[in-house]
C-alpha positions in Angstrom: 100.3 18.0 100.3 100.3 18.9 104.0 98.7 16.5 106.3 97.4 16.1 109.9 98.1 12.7 111.4 95.1 11.5 113.3 94.2 8.6 115.5 90.5 8.4 116.0 88.6 5.2 117.0 85.3 7.2 117.1 85.3 10.1 114.7 87.6 9.2 111.8 85.0 9.2 109.0 83.5 12.6 109.9 87.0 14.1 110.2 87.8 12.8 106.6 84.7 14.4 105.2 85.2 17.7 107.0 88.8 18.0 105.8 87.8 17.7 102.1 87.3 21.4 101.7 90.8 22.2 102.8 94.2 22.1 101.1 95.5 19.5 103.6 94.6 15.9 104.1 93.9 13.7 107.1 96.2 10.7 107.4 94.0 8.8 109.8 93.8 5.5 111.6 91.4 3.9 114.0 93.9 2.4 116.4 97.5 2.8 117.6 98.8 -0.3 115.9 97.8 0.9 112.4 98.9 4.3 113.4 102.4 3.2 114.2 102.6 1.5 110.8 101.3 4.7 109.2 104.1 6.7 110.7 106.5 4.9 108.4 104.7 6.5 105.4 104.7 10.1 106.5 106.8 12.9 105.0 108.1 14.9 107.9 108.2 18.1 105.7 104.4 17.8 105.1 103.4 17.0 108.7 101.2 19.7 110.3 100.8 17.9 113.6 99.3 14.9 115.4 95.7 14.5 116.9 94.2 11.9 119.1 90.5 12.5 118.7 88.3 10.2 120.7 85.6 9.9 123.3 88.2 9.2 126.0 91.7 7.9 126.6 92.3 4.2 125.8 91.9 1.7 128.5 95.4 0.5 127.8 97.6 3.6 128.3 100.7 1.7 127.4 99.5 1.6 123.8 99.2 5.4 123.8 102.6 5.9 125.4 104.2 3.5 122.9 102.6 5.5 120.0 103.8 8.8 121.5 107.3 7.4 121.6 107.2 6.8 117.8 105.6 10.2 117.2 108.5 11.7 119.2 111.0 10.0 117.0 109.6 11.5 113.8 108.4 14.8 115.4 110.2 18.1 115.0 108.7 20.3 117.8 105.4 19.0 116.4 102.0 19.7 118.0 100.2 16.7 119.5 96.6 17.6 120.3 94.4 15.5 122.6 90.7 16.2 121.6 88.6 14.3 124.0 85.0 14.3 125.2 86.1 12.8 128.5 89.6 14.0 129.5 89.7 11.8 132.7 93.3 10.5 133.3 95.0 12.9 130.9 96.6 15.0 133.7 98.2 11.9 135.2 100.3 11.0 132.1 103.9 12.1 132.1 104.4 13.8 128.8 107.7 15.6 129.7 109.9 12.8 128.3 108.7 13.4 124.7 111.1 16.2 123.8 110.1 16.6 120.1 106.4 17.0 120.8 104.4 20.0 122.1 101.2 18.9 123.8 97.8 20.6 123.9 94.4 19.4 125.0 90.9 20.2 123.9 88.1 19.1 126.3 85.0 18.8 124.3 82.0 19.1 126.6 79.7 19.5 123.6 78.6 17.0 121.0 81.0 16.8 118.1 80.0 19.4 115.5 81.6 20.9 112.4 82.6 23.9 114.6 84.5 21.6 116.9 86.4 20.0 113.9 87.0 23.2 112.0 87.7 25.8 114.6 88.9 23.8 117.6 90.8 20.8 116.1 91.9 21.9 112.6 92.2 25.5 113.7 94.5 24.7 116.6 96.8 22.7 114.5 96.9 25.3 111.7 97.5 28.1 114.2 100.7 26.4 115.2 102.0 26.3 111.6 100.8 29.4 109.9 99.9 33.0 110.6 97.6 33.9 107.8 94.7 35.0 109.9 93.5 38.3 111.3 91.8 37.5 114.6 88.8 39.5 115.6 88.7 40.9 119.1 86.0 39.6 121.3 83.1 42.0 121.6 82.7 43.4 125.1 80.6 46.1 126.7 83.6 46.9 128.9 86.7 48.4 127.2 89.6 46.0 127.4 93.3 46.3 126.6 93.6 42.6 125.8 93.3 41.2 122.3 91.8 37.7 122.5 92.6 35.3 119.6 89.4 33.4 119.0 91.1 30.0 118.4 92.7 30.2 121.8 89.8 31.6 123.8 88.1 29.1 126.1 85.0 30.3 128.0 84.4 28.7 131.4 81.0 27.5 130.2 80.1 27.0 126.6 76.6 27.9 125.3 75.8 24.2 125.2 76.6 23.8 128.9 74.8 27.0 129.9 71.6 25.6 128.5 71.3 23.9 131.9 70.4 27.3 133.3 67.9 28.2 130.5 64.3 29.0 131.2 62.1 26.1 132.5 58.6 25.9 131.3 56.8 24.7 134.4 54.0 22.1 133.9 51.6 20.9 136.6 54.1 18.3 137.9 57.8 17.7 138.1 57.5 14.6 136.0 55.7 16.3 133.2 58.1 19.3 133.2 61.0 16.9 132.8 59.3 14.9 130.1 58.5 18.1 128.1 61.7 19.9 128.7 63.6 20.2 125.4 67.0 20.9 127.0 66.7 17.7 129.1 65.7 15.6 126.1 68.6 16.9 124.0 71.1 16.3 126.8 69.7 12.8 127.3 70.9 11.9 123.8 74.4 13.2 124.2 75.5 13.7 127.8 74.1 11.8 130.8 75.7 14.0 133.4 74.4 17.3 131.9 71.0 15.7 131.6 70.9 14.8 135.3 72.1 18.3 136.2 69.3 19.8 134.2 66.8 17.5 135.8 68.1 18.5 139.2 67.7 22.2 138.2 64.1 21.6 137.2 63.5 19.8 140.5 64.6 22.9 142.5 61.4 24.6 141.2 59.3 22.0 142.9 61.1 20.9 146.1 63.4 22.2 148.7 66.3 20.4 150.5 66.7 17.9 147.6 68.9 14.9 148.2 71.7 15.5 145.8 73.9 12.4 146.7 73.3 10.7 143.4 74.4 13.8 141.5 77.5 14.3 143.5 78.5 10.7 143.0 78.1 11.1 139.2 80.3 14.2 139.3 82.9 12.5 141.5 83.3 9.8 138.8 84.6 12.6 136.7 87.5 13.2 139.2 90.7 13.4 137.2 88.9 14.7 134.1 89.9 18.2 133.0 86.2 19.1 133.0 85.7 18.0 136.6 86.0 21.5 138.0 83.6 22.8 135.4 81.0 20.3 136.4 81.4 21.1 140.1 81.0 24.8 139.4 78.0 24.2 137.2 76.3 22.2 140.0 76.8 25.2 142.4 75.2 27.4 139.8 72.1 25.3 139.3 71.7 24.9 143.0 68.7 27.0 144.2 69.3 28.8 147.5 72.4 26.7 148.2 70.5 23.4 148.1 73.8 21.6 147.3 76.2 21.7 150.2 79.7 20.8 149.2 
């Protein structure tokens, strides 16, 4: 049976469960040491690709690079997909020396859902191996000559992120508005930075010339992440009457 080789310290169990409905399996491990041992058991003919699915890159990048070396030895122009909630540091890794691997990244700014697993992770790997699908064109009110394959399309802001700009139900104080705001509460469970951006957006309805230093510092901590530019653009959008001065 075909298999996807996955290293996931954070999401291995949910990946196993989601893959049960497919005719491929997940050969998964929670760390790179077990993963290297697992590479000895793979059948190259059945390998669909490699995935590192985690919250962020490991603190010890040498473990990752060592694992990539072994993947390169058994790979045959194989896809290696980085699926990360925080992509910070990924752009600094020299991947050019791994000649038998093709690299792709998936920056997950949302919480991990079945859509992320099925469409984005499994779909990306399968797309590199098969062509059994008829892709629907993206609906548009403007006629376009471009056909957009859904599994490759990446909007600048997902619906999850754009909730930052959704309607605010104003209460009689800033504090109450934040406390009762459903979008802020949901972000607080999953994404601290988006929660603070939403809070800042709410505050623009109550005050002018807001001190945004704390927010800019939080965004600057994302410097090096592949989502860094998205967060900076989002802050500009939520700024009311250019309250944020870059």
